[in-house]
ROBA-785663 format. One record per residue (C-alpha): residue number from 1; residue in one letter; x, y, z. Coordinates in steps of 0.5 Angstrom, whole numbers, m for minus. Example, Ala and Ser with C-alpha at 12.3 -4.5 7.8 and 13.67 -1.06 7.14 Angstrom:
<domar><i>1</i><aa>a</aa><c1>25</c1><c2>m9</c2><c3>16</c3></domar>
<domar><i>2</i><aa>s</aa><c1>27</c1><c2>m2</c2><c3>14</c3></domar>
***
This chain:
<domar><i>1</i><aa>m</aa><c1>m28</c1><c2>m99</c2><c3>137</c3></domar>
<domar><i>2</i><aa>h</aa><c1>m31</c1><c2>m104</c2><c3>133</c3></domar>
<domar><i>3</i><aa>s</aa><c1>m27</c1><c2>m108</c2><c3>127</c3></domar>
<domar><i>4</i><aa>n</aa><c1>m32</c1><c2>m105</c2><c3>122</c3></domar>
<domar><i>5</i><aa>d</aa><c1>m30</c1><c2>m98</c2><c3>125</c3></domar>
<domar><i>6</i><aa>a</aa><c1>m23</c1><c2>m100</c2><c3>124</c3></domar>
<domar><i>7</i><aa>q</aa><c1>m24</c1><c2>m102</c2><c3>117</c3></domar>
<domar><i>8</i><aa>m</aa><c1>m27</c1><c2>m96</c2><c3>115</c3></domar>
<domar><i>9</i><aa>l</aa><c1>m22</c1><c2>m91</c2><c3>118</c3></domar>
<domar><i>10</i><aa>v</aa><c1>m17</c1><c2>m95</c2><c3>115</c3></domar>
<domar><i>11</i><aa>l</aa><c1>m20</c1><c2>m94</c2><c3>108</c3></domar>
<domar><i>12</i><aa>t</aa><c1>m22</c1><c2>m87</c2><c3>109</c3></domar>
<domar><i>13</i><aa>v</aa><c1>m14</c1><c2>m85</c2><c3>111</c3></domar>
<domar><i>14</i><aa>l</aa><c1>m12</c1><c2>m90</c2><c3>105</c3></domar>
<domar><i>15</i><aa>a</aa><c1>m17</c1><c2>m86</c2><c3>99</c3></domar>
<domar><i>16</i><aa>t</aa><c1>m12</c1><c2>m81</c2><c3>100</c3></domar>
<domar><i>17</i><aa>g</aa><c1>m6</c1><c2>m85</c2><c3>98</c3></domar>
<domar><i>18</i><aa>p</aa><c1>m1</c1><c2>m91</c2><c3>99</c3></domar>
<domar><i>19</i><aa>l</aa><c1>1</c1><c2>m91</c2><c3>106</c3></domar>
<domar><i>20</i><aa>h</aa><c1>5</c1><c2>m96</c2><c3>111</c3></domar>
<domar><i>21</i><aa>g</aa><c1>2</c1><c2>m99</c2><c3>118</c3></domar>
<domar><i>22</i><aa>y</aa><c1>5</c1><c2>m93</c2><c3>122</c3></domar>
<domar><i>23</i><aa>a</aa><c1>3</c1><c2>m88</c2><c3>117</c3></domar>
<domar><i>24</i><aa>i</aa><c1>m4</c1><c2>m91</c2><c3>117</c3></domar>
<domar><i>25</i><aa>n</aa><c1>m5</c1><c2>m90</c2><c3>124</c3></domar>
<domar><i>26</i><aa>t</aa><c1>m2</c1><c2>m84</c2><c3>125</c3></domar>
<domar><i>27</i><aa>a</aa><c1>m7</c1><c2>m81</c2><c3>119</c3></domar>
<domar><i>28</i><aa>i</aa><c1>m13</c1><c2>m84</c2><c3>123</c3></domar>
<domar><i>29</i><aa>e</aa><c1>m10</c1><c2>m81</c2><c3>130</c3></domar>
<domar><i>30</i><aa>e</aa><c1>m10</c1><c2>m74</c2><c3>126</c3></domar>
<domar><i>31</i><aa>l</aa><c1>m17</c1><c2>m75</c2><c3>124</c3></domar>
<domar><i>32</i><aa>t</aa><c1>m20</c1><c2>m78</c2><c3>130</c3></domar>
<domar><i>33</i><aa>g</aa><c1>m15</c1><c2>m76</c2><c3>136</c3></domar>
<domar><i>34</i><aa>r</aa><c1>m14</c1><c2>m83</c2><c3>137</c3></domar>
<domar><i>35</i><aa>k</aa><c1>m9</c1><c2>m89</c2><c3>135</c3></domar>
<domar><i>36</i><aa>l</aa><c1>m12</c1><c2>m96</c2><c3>134</c3></domar>
<domar><i>37</i><aa>g</aa><c1>m9</c1><c2>m102</c2><c3>138</c3></domar>
<domar><i>38</i><aa>p</aa><c1>m4</c1><c2>m106</c2><c3>134</c3></domar>
<domar><i>39</i><aa>g</aa><c1>m9</c1><c2>m112</c2><c3>134</c3></domar>
<domar><i>40</i><aa>s</aa><c1>m14</c1><c2>m107</c2><c3>132</c3></domar>
<domar><i>41</i><aa>l</aa><c1>m10</c1><c2>m104</c2><c3>127</c3></domar>
<domar><i>42</i><aa>y</aa><c1>m7</c1><c2>m111</c2><c3>123</c3></domar>
<domar><i>43</i><aa>g</aa><c1>m13</c1><c2>m114</c2><c3>124</c3></domar>
<domar><i>44</i><aa>a</aa><c1>m17</c1><c2>m109</c2><c3>120</c3></domar>
<domar><i>45</i><aa>l</aa><c1>m11</c1><c2>m109</c2><c3>115</c3></domar>
<domar><i>46</i><aa>s</aa><c1>m12</c1><c2>m117</c2><c3>114</c3></domar>
<domar><i>47</i><aa>r</aa><c1>m18</c1><c2>m117</c2><c3>113</c3></domar>
<domar><i>48</i><aa>l</aa><c1>m19</c1><c2>m111</c2><c3>108</c3></domar>
<domar><i>49</i><aa>e</aa><c1>m13</c1><c2>m115</c2><c3>105</c3></domar>
<domar><i>50</i><aa>a</aa><c1>m17</c1><c2>m122</c2><c3>104</c3></domar>
<domar><i>51</i><aa>r</aa><c1>m23</c1><c2>m118</c2><c3>102</c3></domar>
<domar><i>52</i><aa>e</aa><c1>m19</c1><c2>m115</c2><c3>96</c3></domar>
<domar><i>53</i><aa>l</aa><c1>m21</c1><c2>m108</c2><c3>99</c3></domar>
<domar><i>54</i><aa>i</aa><c1>m13</c1><c2>m106</c2><c3>100</c3></domar>
<domar><i>55</i><aa>g</aa><c1>m7</c1><c2>m109</c2><c3>97</c3></domar>
<domar><i>56</i><aa>p</aa><c1>1</c1><c2>m108</c2><c3>97</c3></domar>
<domar><i>57</i><aa>a</aa><c1>3</c1><c2>m102</c2><c3>94</c3></domar>
<domar><i>58</i><aa>g</aa><c1>11</c1><c2>m103</c2><c3>94</c3></domar>
<domar><i>59</i><aa>e</aa><c1>15</c1><c2>m110</c2><c3>93</c3></domar>
<domar><i>60</i><aa>a</aa><c1>15</c1><c2>m116</c2><c3>97</c3></domar>
<domar><i>61</i><aa>g</aa><c1>20</c1><c2>m116</c2><c3>102</c3></domar>
<domar><i>62</i><aa>e</aa><c1>20</c1><c2>m108</c2><c3>104</c3></domar>
<domar><i>63</i><aa>r</aa><c1>22</c1><c2>m106</c2><c3>111</c3></domar>
<domar><i>64</i><aa>h</aa><c1>15</c1><c2>m103</c2><c3>112</c3></domar>
<domar><i>65</i><aa>r</aa><c1>10</c1><c2>m106</c2><c3>107</c3></domar>
<domar><i>66</i><aa>t</aa><c1>6</c1><c2>m100</c2><c3>104</c3></domar>
<domar><i>67</i><aa>m</aa><c1>m1</c1><c2>m101</c2><c3>103</c3></domar>
<domar><i>68</i><aa>q</aa><c1>m6</c1><c2>m98</c2><c3>98</c3></domar>
<domar><i>69</i><aa>i</aa><c1>m14</c1><c2>m98</c2><c3>97</c3></domar>
<domar><i>70</i><aa>t</aa><c1>m17</c1><c2>m102</c2><c3>90</c3></domar>
<domar><i>71</i><aa>d</aa><c1>m22</c1><c2>m100</c2><c3>86</c3></domar>
<domar><i>72</i><aa>a</aa><c1>m26</c1><c2>m105</c2><c3>90</c3></domar>
<domar><i>73</i><aa>g</aa><c1>m25</c1><c2>m102</c2><c3>97</c3></domar>
<domar><i>74</i><aa>r</aa><c1>m27</c1><c2>m95</c2><c3>93</c3></domar>
<domar><i>75</i><aa>d</aa><c1>m33</c1><c2>m97</c2><c3>92</c3></domar>
<domar><i>76</i><aa>t</aa><c1>m34</c1><c2>m100</c2><c3>98</c3></domar>
<domar><i>77</i><aa>l</aa><c1>m32</c1><c2>m94</c2><c3>102</c3></domar>
<domar><i>78</i><aa>r</aa><c1>m37</c1><c2>m90</c2><c3>97</c3></domar>
<domar><i>79</i><aa>v</aa><c1>m43</c1><c2>m94</c2><c3>100</c3></domar>
<domar><i>80</i><aa>e</aa><c1>m41</c1><c2>m94</c2><c3>107</c3></domar>
<domar><i>81</i><aa>l</aa><c1>m40</c1><c2>m87</c2><c3>107</c3></domar>
<domar><i>82</i><aa>e</aa><c1>m46</c1><c2>m85</c2><c3>104</c3></domar>
<domar><i>83</i><aa>q</aa><c1>m50</c1><c2>m90</c2><c3>108</c3></domar>
<domar><i>84</i><aa>m</aa><c1>m46</c1><c2>m86</c2><c3>115</c3></domar>
<domar><i>85</i><aa>a</aa><c1>m49</c1><c2>m80</c2><c3>112</c3></domar>
<domar><i>86</i><aa>r</aa><c1>m56</c1><c2>m82</c2><c3>111</c3></domar>
<domar><i>87</i><aa>v</aa><c1>m56</c1><c2>m84</c2><c3>118</c3></domar>
<domar><i>88</i><aa>s</aa><c1>m52</c1><c2>m78</c2><c3>121</c3></domar>
<domar><i>89</i><aa>q</aa><c1>m57</c1><c2>m73</c2><c3>117</c3></domar>
<domar><i>90</i><aa>t</aa><c1>m63</c1><c2>m77</c2><c3>121</c3></domar>
<domar><i>91</i><aa>g</aa><c1>m60</c1><c2>m77</c2><c3>128</c3></domar>
<domar><i>92</i><aa>l</aa><c1>m59</c1><c2>m70</c2><c3>128</c3></domar>
<domar><i>93</i><aa>r</aa><c1>m65</c1><c2>m67</c2><c3>125</c3></domar>
<domar><i>94</i><aa>a</aa><c1>m69</c1><c2>m72</c2><c3>130</c3></domar>
<domar><i>95</i><aa>l</aa><c1>m64</c1><c2>m68</c2><c3>135</c3></domar>
<domar><i>96</i><aa>g</aa><c1>m67</c1><c2>m61</c2><c3>132</c3></domar>
<domar><i>97</i><aa>i</aa><c1>m60</c1><c2>m60</c2><c3>130</c3></domar>
<domar><i>98</i><aa>a</aa><c1>m59</c1><c2>m58</c2><c3>123</c3></domar>
<domar><i>99</i><aa>p</aa><c1>m55</c1><c2>m63</c2><c3>118</c3></domar>
<domar><i>100</i><aa>t</aa><c1>m48</c1><c2>m59</c2><c3>115</c3></domar>
***
């Protein structure tokens, strides 16, 4: 899985509300049928936090660090999902499949 894919998955599951790392990966598994490896998950979390697309939701020093999506993260997710939807619809039409 590409690192941008992992980041999109993390943003998508955090859009529903704050979660800690294990819960983020569980939500991703429910969505995709696959868990991210620890390097992919924590790398994505680190990159998203550095870009200020996610941030801590709880107190510093908590055993499980809970993360939440920021307003900038929501904007980024919306733009990326709209672009993915256009690409998906175009691809499905090219295959002769009516987009849903």
